[in-house]
N, C-alpha and C positions, 0 to 999 in steps of 0.2 A: 273563157277566158281569155280569150283576145281583146275581151274589154276590159278586163284586168291588168294586161301588158298594158294597153293603150292607153289607161289610166293614170298606170302609174307611171310611166315613159312620160307623159302630160306636167303630171306631177315635179317630176326630178326635172324637167326642164323648167318649170316655173319658178323652183327655188333654185335653180344653176347649179344642179349638185349634179356632179360629174364621177362622182366617187361611191357605190354600194354603202361604206362605210359613214357617211356622210349622212344618212338616212336617220341614223340615230337621232338627230337636233332634233327631227321634228318627232317622231317618235316623241320620246321625251319630252318634248314642250307640250306633247299635246297630255299625256300620264300625267306631268307635274300640273299641267294644269285642270284636269280634268279630280287629279288628287286636293289642291286647293279648294276647289269647287266643293267637292264632296265635305270637307273640312267646315267649309262655311253653313253649308246647307245642314248639315247633322246639328249643327247651334240653332237651330232653327226651328226642331219638330219636338220641342217639348210638350207642344200641345196634344201632339199623340203619345206620350207615354204609355196610356194603357192599351192604345192598339197597335203592338208592331206592325203589324200587316201594312196599315195603314203608313206607320210611321217609316218604314222601308221602302214604300211607294213614292210616297212622298221626298225622301230627301234620295233618291236615284232620280227622279223628274227635275227635282231644282237643282242636282247634278250638271243635270244634263243642259239646262238654262243659263245654269254659269259658267259651264263651262262651254258654250255656245256663246255668248257677250263676253268672255272675259277675251278669246282667242276671237272674234268679230273689234273688241278694242283694239287689242297687239295688232293687228293687220294696217290698222289704220295709222298706229302706233311708229311701222315699220314704213307707211309710205308718208309721214310725216318728216321721219326722220332719215330716210333714204338720203338725200341733197346735204344733211349736217356731218351725217357720219360718215368715214372713211372705210367703208367693208370693202372687200370685194366681192363678195356673195351675196346672195338672198338669205341663202341660211345661216347664215352668218348673224343676221342680227335674231334669229331663235337664242342662239349661243347666247348671245349678248344678254338677251332678255332672262334668259336661265340665272346666269354669272349675277345677274342684280338681284334676281328674286331671291338663291340663293345665299346670297352674300348679306342682304339685309335681314331675312329671317335669321338667319344663323349670329351676325351681329346681335340683333334683338335677344335673341333667348341668352346668348351667351353674357351680356350685358350685366345680368342681374343677379348672376352665380359670383361675378367678378366684383360688383360694386359689394355683395357678404364679404368677399374673401378680403376685401380690403377696411372692413368693418364697418363701411356706408351703406347698412342694409337699410331697408324701409322700414323696418320696427326701430332702426337704432335711431334717426335724425327727422328729422320735419319734412314731410311731401315738398315745400319749396326749396329745399336742400337739393331733395335728391333728385326728383327731375333734372333741374340743368345738369346737377354732378353726372348723373346717366348717361346725359347727351355726352357729354364731357369726355367719359369714358368711352362711349358706342364710334366717338366720333377716328380715331387713331385704331380702333378696334375693325372698324368698318374697311380703312384704307388699304391695312395689312389682310384682312380677309378679303380683299377684293382681289389683291392682285396672285392669293393663291389659288383664289376658285378658278379664276380668268386663266391660269394655266392650266389646272386638271382640264378644264377644256377649249383648252388653243386659242386662246384669244388673248395670251396675255401681251402682246406688242402694241393691239388695241387701248388696252385698260392701263399699262403705261403710258403712251399718252394721255390718256384721259385724266391719270391721276394727275401727270404732270399741268394739265390746262386747269385742273379745279386747284390746285393747290397754290396754283399762282395768283389763282383770282383771291386765295385768300390769306394771301401775302406769304406763303410757305412755299414757292417755287426755290428757292436757295437750297431746297432740301433736293430736288433733281440737275444740280449743273453737273452737264454730264464730258 
């Protein structure tokens, strides 16, 4: 039991977690990463359709390997972005990455129904026109969703500044005149 308490204290110190509620970010980060890895791994087990037990084992092992790889890449990115992003605590990097992941996935999922709603579905227009229009639809959708999801995860201030900087690079900085 002492070993466990010591590891938790060290983990909290490493991620600069000062209050227990902040532990939700690493826990959610690992769970979402595993879920994403499981989703990817489940798409590659088709060659084992007739063998459900091997399919289950393959998916489990592949998910764990992918989770490890994704977390390793994320930690590498945390180190690279540490000096570029103005975040007070290390645990905030996890929250920021989750906001980006959730927003990107949601914008991608929502864009197709939005395209169909305005009469520009995949069946209605050429693919050469569909994809550029879908990207144009995703862009404002993403910007709005980014601030909403950031607010939910308590990272609104960071993403508001991020949006201002990004949109000013696109020549749209006039939208954020303070």
